[in-house]
C-alpha positions as CSV (number, residue, x, y, z in Angstrom):
1,X,6.6,-16.2,27.0
2,X,9.5,-14.3,27.6
3,X,12.7,-15.0,29.7
4,X,15.6,-13.0,31.0
5,X,17.9,-15.0,28.3
6,X,15.7,-14.3,25.6
7,X,15.3,-10.6,26.6
8,X,19.0,-10.0,27.2
9,X,19.1,-11.4,23.7
10,X,17.1,-8.7,22.2
11,X,18.2,-5.8,23.8
12,X,21.9,-6.8,22.2
13,X,20.4,-7.0,18.7
14,X,19.2,-3.6,19.4
15,X,22.0,-2.1,20.8
16,X,23.9,-3.7,17.5
17,X,21.1,-2.5,14.8
18,X,22.0,1.6,16.2
19,X,25.0,0.4,15.5
20,X,25.2,-0.9,12.0
21,X,22.1,0.8,11.0
22,X,20.8,4.2,10.3
23,X,18.4,4.6,13.4
24,X,18.4,1.5,14.4
25,X,15.9,1.0,12.2
26,X,15.4,-0.6,8.7
27,X,13.8,2.9,7.3
28,X,10.4,1.1,8.7
29,X,7.4,3.3,10.6
30,X,7.7,0.1,13.0
31,X,7.7,-0.5,16.5
32,X,11.4,0.4,17.1
33,X,11.7,-1.7,20.4
34,X,11.4,-4.7,19.1
35,X,13.4,-7.5,17.0
36,X,10.8,-9.7,15.2
37,X,11.3,-13.4,15.7
38,X,8.3,-15.6,14.1
39,X,5.0,-15.4,12.5
40,X,2.0,-17.4,12.1
41,X,-1.6,-17.1,10.8
42,X,-2.6,-13.3,12.6
43,X,0.2,-13.3,15.2
44,X,4.2,-12.8,15.5
45,X,6.4,-13.1,18.2
46,X,9.1,-11.5,19.4
47,X,12.7,-12.3,20.0
48,X,11.5,-12.2,23.4
49,X,9.3,-14.8,23.0
50,X,6.4,-12.0,23.1
51,X,3.3,-12.5,21.4
52,X,1.0,-10.1,19.0
53,X,-2.0,-10.1,17.2
54,X,-0.3,-8.3,14.0
55,X,-2.5,-5.3,12.1
56,X,0.5,-4.6,10.4
57,X,1.0,-7.4,8.2
58,X,4.2,-6.6,6.9
59,X,3.1,-3.4,5.9
60,X,0.3,-5.2,4.1
61,X,1.5,-8.2,2.3
62,X,0.7,-10.9,4.7
63,X,-3.3,-10.6,4.0
64,X,-2.8,-14.3,3.9
65,X,-1.4,-14.2,7.6
66,X,1.8,-15.6,7.9
67,X,3.7,-18.8,6.9
68,X,0.6,-19.9,5.2
69,X,1.6,-23.6,4.1
70,X,0.3,-23.6,1.5
71,X,2.5,-20.3,0.6
72,X,5.1,-21.5,2.1
73,X,4.6,-25.4,0.7
74,X,5.2,-23.9,-3.0
75,X,8.3,-21.2,-2.1
76,X,9.5,-24.8,-0.7
77,X,8.9,-26.7,-3.8
78,X,10.2,-23.3,-6.2
79,X,13.5,-23.3,-4.1
80,X,14.5,-26.8,-4.5
81,X,14.2,-25.9,-8.2
82,X,16.2,-23.3,-7.8
83,X,15.8,-19.5,-6.6
84,X,16.7,-17.2,-9.6
85,X,17.2,-17.4,-13.6
86,X,17.3,-13.8,-14.4
87,X,14.8,-15.9,-17.8
88,X,11.4,-16.5,-18.2
89,X,10.0,-19.4,-16.6
90,X,6.7,-21.1,-15.6
91,X,6.1,-19.4,-12.4
92,X,6.0,-15.4,-13.8
93,X,4.3,-16.9,-17.0
94,X,0.9,-18.0,-14.9
95,X,1.3,-15.4,-12.8
96,X,1.1,-12.5,-15.3
97,X,-1.8,-14.7,-16.8
98,X,-3.8,-14.5,-13.5
99,X,-3.3,-10.9,-13.4
100,X,-4.8,-10.0,-17.0
101,X,-7.4,-12.5,-16.2
102,X,-8.2,-10.5,-12.9
103,X,-7.6,-6.9,-13.3
104,X,-9.7,-4.8,-16.3
105,X,-7.2,-3.1,-17.5
106,X,-4.5,-5.9,-17.6
107,X,-3.8,-6.6,-21.2
108,X,0.1,-7.6,-20.4
109,X,1.8,-7.0,-17.5
110,X,5.7,-6.4,-17.2
111,X,7.3,-7.4,-13.5
112,X,9.7,-5.4,-10.8
113,X,10.6,-6.2,-7.4
114,X,9.2,-3.5,-5.4
115,X,6.0,-1.0,-5.4
116,X,8.4,1.7,-5.7
117,X,10.2,0.9,-9.1
118,X,5.9,0.0,-10.5
119,X,4.6,3.0,-9.6
120,X,8.8,4.5,-11.4
121,X,8.4,2.9,-14.8
122,X,4.1,3.0,-15.1
123,X,4.9,6.9,-14.6
124,X,7.7,6.2,-17.3
125,X,5.7,4.6,-19.6
126,X,3.5,7.1,-19.5
127,X,5.6,9.6,-20.3
128,X,7.2,7.5,-23.0
129,X,3.8,7.2,-24.3
130,X,2.6,10.9,-24.3
131,X,5.8,12.6,-25.3
132,X,5.3,14.6,-22.1
133,X,6.5,15.0,-19.6
134,X,4.8,16.3,-16.3
135,X,2.8,14.0,-14.0
136,X,-0.2,15.2,-12.5
137,X,-0.7,13.4,-8.9
138,X,-2.5,13.7,-5.3
139,X,-1.4,15.5,-2.0
140,X,-0.6,12.9,0.4
141,X,-0.9,10.3,-2.3
142,X,2.2,7.3,-1.2
143,X,3.8,6.1,-4.7
144,X,6.6,4.3,-3.4
145,X,10.0,5.8,-2.5
146,X,11.0,7.4,-6.4
147,X,12.1,11.6,-6.7
148,X,8.6,11.8,-8.2
149,X,6.3,9.6,-5.9
150,X,8.4,11.9,-3.2
151,X,6.5,15.5,-4.1
152,X,3.9,16.2,-1.5
153,X,3.4,12.7,-0.2
154,X,3.0,14.5,3.2
155,X,4.7,18.0,3.1
156,X,5.1,19.9,6.6
157,X,3.4,23.2,5.5
158,X,0.5,23.9,3.1
159,X,1.4,25.3,0.5
160,X,-1.3,26.6,-2.6
161,X,-1.3,23.9,-4.9
162,X,-0.4,22.4,-7.5
163,X,2.8,23.4,-6.4
164,X,4.4,20.9,-4.5
165,X,6.8,20.5,-1.9
166,X,9.7,17.8,-2.2
167,X,9.6,15.9,0.8
168,X,13.1,14.7,1.3
169,X,16.4,16.1,0.6
170,X,18.3,15.0,-2.1
171,X,15.9,15.5,-4.6
172,X,16.3,17.6,-7.5
173,X,14.7,21.3,-7.8
174,X,13.3,20.5,-11.3
175,X,11.6,17.3,-10.6
176,X,8.8,20.2,-8.7
177,X,8.3,21.6,-12.2
178,X,7.6,18.3,-13.5
179,X,4.8,17.1,-10.5
180,X,1.5,19.1,-10.2
181,X,-0.6,18.5,-7.8
182,X,-4.1,18.1,-6.6
183,X,-6.4,18.0,-3.6
184,X,-7.4,14.5,-3.2
185,X,-12.0,14.2,-3.8
186,X,-12.3,17.4,-5.4
187,X,-12.6,17.1,-8.8
188,X,-13.2,20.9,-9.5
189,X,-10.0,22.0,-9.2
190,X,-8.4,18.6,-10.3
191,X,-10.5,19.1,-13.6
192,X,-9.9,22.7,-14.2
193,X,-5.8,21.8,-13.7
194,X,-5.8,18.9,-16.9
195,X,-8.1,21.5,-18.9
196,X,-5.1,24.0,-18.6
197,X,-2.0,21.6,-18.1
198,X,-3.5,19.0,-20.6
199,X,-0.9,19.6,-23.6
200,X,2.3,19.3,-21.0
201,X,0.9,16.2,-18.7
202,X,1.9,12.3,-19.5
203,X,-0.2,10.8,-17.1
204,X,-2.0,11.2,-13.5
205,X,-1.8,9.2,-11.1
206,X,-4.0,8.1,-7.8
207,X,-5.2,6.1,-5.6
208,X,-8.2,4.8,-5.8
209,X,-8.2,4.7,-2.2
210,X,-5.6,7.7,-0.8
211,X,-4.2,6.1,2.4
212,X,-7.3,5.5,3.9
213,X,-9.6,8.0,2.4
214,X,-12.2,6.8,0.7
215,X,-13.1,8.1,-2.7
216,X,-16.7,10.5,-2.9
217,X,-19.1,9.2,-5.0
218,X,-18.2,10.7,-8.3
219,X,-14.7,11.2,-8.1
220,X,-13.0,8.1,-9.5
221,X,-15.8,8.8,-12.5
222,X,-14.6,12.4,-12.9
223,X,-11.5,11.8,-13.4
224,X,-11.6,8.9,-16.1
225,X,-13.9,11.2,-18.0
226,X,-10.9,14.0,-18.0
227,X,-8.2,12.5,-18.3
228,X,-10.5,10.3,-21.3
229,X,-11.8,12.9,-22.5
230,X,-8.2,14.8,-23.6
231,X,-6.4,11.4,-23.9
232,X,-4.3,11.5,-20.1
233,X,-3.2,7.8,-19.6
234,X,-4.6,7.6,-15.9
235,X,-2.5,5.4,-13.1
236,X,-4.3,3.6,-10.9
237,X,-1.8,2.5,-8.2
238,X,-2.7,-0.2,-6.7
239,X,0.3,-1.4,-4.5
240,X,-2.2,-1.4,-1.4
241,X,-6.1,-1.8,-2.5
242,X,-5.3,-4.9,-5.9
243,X,-6.3,-8.0,-4.3
244,X,-7.4,-6.8,-0.8
245,X,-11.0,-5.1,-1.8
246,X,-11.9,-7.5,-4.2
247,X,-10.1,-9.7,-6.7
248,X,-10.1,-7.2,-9.4
249,X,-8.8,-4.9,-7.1
250,X,-10.0,-1.3,-6.6
251,X,-11.1,-1.4,-10.5
252,X,-13.1,-3.9,-9.4
253,X,-14.4,-2.4,-5.8
254,X,-15.6,1.0,-7.2
255,X,-16.6,-0.1,-11.1
256,X,-13.6,2.5,-12.9
257,X,-11.2,1.3,-15.0
258,X,-8.2,3.0,-15.4
259,X,-5.2,2.3,-18.3
260,X,-2.2,1.3,-15.9
261,X,-2.1,0.0,-12.6
262,X,0.3,-1.3,-10.4
263,X,0.7,-3.9,-8.2
264,X,2.7,-4.9,-4.9
265,X,2.2,-6.3,-1.8
266,X,-0.9,-9.3,-2.2
267,X,0.7,-10.5,-5.0
268,X,3.1,-11.8,-3.8
269,X,2.0,-13.7,-0.3
270,X,5.2,-11.5,1.4
271,X,7.8,-12.0,-1.4
272,X,9.6,-9.5,-3.2
273,X,7.6,-8.9,-6.2
274,X,5.0,-5.4,-8.0
275,X,4.2,-5.2,-11.2
276,X,2.8,-2.7,-14.0
277,X,-0.2,-3.6,-15.6
278,X,-2.0,-1.9,-18.4
279,X,-3.8,-1.6,-21.9
280,X,-1.5,-3.4,-24.6
281,X,-0.6,0.0,-26.3
282,X,0.5,1.7,-23.3
283,X,2.7,-1.7,-22.7
284,X,4.3,-2.1,-25.8
285,X,6.5,1.1,-24.4
286,X,8.2,-2.3,-22.8
287,X,8.4,-4.5,-26.4
288,X,11.7,-2.6,-28.4
289,X,10.0,-5.9,-31.5
290,X,6.8,-3.4,-31.5
291,X,7.9,0.5,-31.2
292,X,11.0,2.4,-31.8
293,X,13.7,2.0,-30.4
294,X,13.7,5.5,-29.2
295,X,10.1,4.8,-28.2
296,X,11.6,1.8,-26.1
297,X,12.1,1.6,-22.6
298,X,14.5,-0.3,-21.0
299,X,13.7,-2.0,-17.9
300,X,15.9,-4.5,-16.2
301,X,16.1,-6.6,-12.5
302,X,17.8,-8.9,-11.8
303,X,15.1,-10.1,-9.7
304,X,12.0,-9.1,-11.8
305,X,10.0,-12.3,-12.0
306,X,11.9,-14.1,-10.0
307,X,10.1,-17.4,-9.6
308,X,10.6,-17.6,-6.1
309,X,8.1,-14.8,-5.3
310,X,5.9,-15.6,-8.1
311,X,5.2,-19.1,-6.1
312,X,4.0,-17.0,-3.4
313,X,2.1,-15.1,-5.5
314,X,-0.2,-18.2,-8.0
315,X,-0.2,-19.8,-4.1
316,X,-2.1,-16.5,-3.0
317,X,-4.2,-16.3,-5.7
318,X,-5.5,-19.5,-5.6
319,X,-6.4,-18.8,-2.0
320,X,-8.4,-16.0,-3.0
321,X,-10.7,-17.2,-5.1
322,X,-11.9,-19.0,-2.6
323,X,-16.1,-18.8,-1.8
324,X,-16.9,-16.2,0.0
325,X,-13.1,-15.1,1.0
326,X,-13.9,-11.4,0.8
327,X,-17.4,-11.4,2.8
328,X,-15.2,-12.9,5.3
329,X,-12.3,-10.2,5.8
330,X,-15.2,-7.7,4.8
331,X,-16.8,-8.9,8.0
332,X,-13.9,-8.4,10.9
333,X,-12.7,-5.5,9.3
334,X,-15.9,-3.5,9.4
335,X,-16.7,-5.5,13.2
336,X,-13.4,-3.8,14.2
337,X,-13.9,-0.8,12.4
338,X,-17.2,-0.2,13.6
339,X,-15.7,-1.5,17.5
340,X,-12.8,1.5,17.5
341,X,-15.3,4.4,16.8
342,X,-18.0,2.8,19.1
343,X,-14.9,2.6,22.2
344,X,-14.2,6.7,21.7
345,X,-18.5,7.4,21.4
346,X,-19.1,5.9,25.0
347,X,-16.2,6.2,26.5
348,X,-14.3,9.0,25.6
349,X,-17.0,11.4,24.0
350,X,-15.7,14.2,24.4
351,X,-12.6,13.2,21.8
352,X,-13.4,13.5,18.0
353,X,-12.1,10.7,16.7
354,X,-12.7,10.1,12.5
355,X,-12.0,5.8,11.5
356,X,-11.8,6.0,7.5
357,X,-11.2,3.3,5.1
358,X,-12.7,0.3,3.9
359,X,-13.0,-2.8,5.9
360,X,-9.9,-4.9,4.7
361,X,-7.8,-1.1,5.7
362,X,-8.1,1.9,8.4
363,X,-7.0,4.2,10.1
364,X,-7.9,6.6,13.1
365,X,-7.6,10.6,12.8
366,X,-8.0,12.4,16.1
367,X,-10.1,15.1,14.6
368,X,-13.1,16.7,14.2
369,X,-13.4,17.2,10.0
370,X,-14.5,14.7,7.6
371,X,-11.4,13.3,6.2
372,X,-11.8,13.8,2.3
373,X,-8.0,14.9,1.9
374,X,-4.3,14.6,3.1
375,X,-5.8,18.4,4.7
376,X,-8.4,17.3,6.6
377,X,-5.7,15.1,8.5
378,X,-3.6,17.7,8.3
379,X,-3.9,19.0,12.2
380,X,-5.3,15.7,13.3
381,X,-3.5,14.6,17.1
382,X,-0.2,12.8,15.6
383,X,1.4,12.8,19.6
384,X,-2.0,11.4,21.0
385,X,-2.7,8.7,17.6
386,X,1.8,7.8,18.6
387,X,0.4,7.0,23.0
388,X,-3.0,5.0,22.0
389,X,-0.8,3.3,18.9
390,X,2.0,2.4,22.6
391,X,-1.0,1.6,24.1
392,X,-2.5,-1.1,21.7
393,X,1.3,-2.5,21.5
394,X,1.5,-3.0,26.1
395,X,-1.3,-5.2,25.3
396,X,-0.3,-7.4,22.2
397,X,-2.1,-5.5,19.5
398,X,1.1,-4.9,16.5
399,X,0.6,-2.3,13.7
400,X,2.7,0.5,12.4
401,X,2.2,4.7,12.9
402,X,-1.1,4.4,10.4
403,X,-3.7,2.3,9.3
404,X,-4.8,-1.2,10.2
405,X,-4.4,-4.1,7.7
406,X,-6.9,-7.0,8.4
407,X,-5.5,-10.9,8.4
408,X,-8.3,-13.4,6.7
409,X,-6.8,-15.3,9.6
410,X,-8.4,-13.1,12.5
411,X,-9.9,-15.5,14.7
412,X,-12.8,-14.7,16.9
413,X,-10.8,-14.2,20.0
414,X,-8.2,-12.0,18.5
415,X,-11.1,-10.2,17.0
416,X,-12.5,-10.2,21.7
417,X,-9.0,-9.6,22.9
418,X,-8.5,-6.8,20.3
419,X,-11.7,-4.8,21.3
420,X,-11.0,-5.3,24.6
421,X,-7.5,-3.9,24.4
422,X,-9.6,-0.5,22.4
423,X,-11.7,-0.3,25.5
424,X,-8.3,-0.8,27.7
425,X,-5.8,1.8,25.8
426,X,-8.6,4.9,25.6
427,X,-9.6,4.6,29.8
428,X,-5.9,5.6,29.7
429,X,-5.5,7.7,27.2
430,X,-5.8,10.7,28.8
431,X,-4.0,9.1,32.0
């Protein structure tokens, strides 16, 4: 329940934020007029006491819901023994062992603290391995916030590929020459690009599910085949798909094994921890005892392998191994994904929409083109999407600008309330 005091407190905090935080935000695309106070299961509450069903999930980490008792207990137990050591600890070792057992490409694991670090060091590892500089990525692919990742992540104009566009000021001009950009799901273009530049390529990085765009039949396999042919390392960015689409992540789900993969979000249960996992012959570059000094990568992080985050990760993975976990998760996602599309078809058949993605992670586009790559989303009506999201927020549905992340803790009542909110928002959309 809201009251005047709690509303005033939220307003006061938002006013402070405007003064001390650039833009009054943390830099993320979450709703900007709320201050979140707490979360439990599939629900969150703002400072004013308003309750929401959460489909943002902290941008994906809270697959198991907020304040999961097993994760909370594991974290409390570790905090009582110490928060960080900058040294080997049992939780980090056991979590790495569990990741190696789960992930097809993983011989070894190196921990970092964020997905941005993970993809940054994965790219550095393949450059060290291949002794080449150029990276191939896909237009619209999200790989964090470093310079290489911020090439053609969300370009505001479309130019001829494979040239990329920096997504931010402050990126050196030289980076443009080191990143080749291909259209996702276009195997012919990508193959020709690799054939032309294979001698200068250090590696290829791809989200197996690019944001919410599914790979078409044969694309990932063809990408694996052409990179293997030229001995070019293939990196799967599994920050989102890892342990979400299956226990073995996108590799297990799509049946394709890369050379390296990056992980975050789910593996730490809402705590700052990420990882690079991969084949030993590449991971050896993180080991100065195996490679020569000039080939050893310096990678040091104050909180890398943090024992509290690793404890949360171990507790999370134990839950994910429970029978029928993924079957139940997919069932919930499938029902909501279908309901979203069906609601528009029923109430606004004249409004073209697409709802691409996999059941644990999908989104809505206001367009009539098939969603196969970034360019097919470019002309989608973003203003209409923002209005639709705003109407949902008014009805207790909390999500970011893009993506519905599905929590395993969603209840039947949550699903019914969400579908009802879909209906009300669609009816009001053009008013």
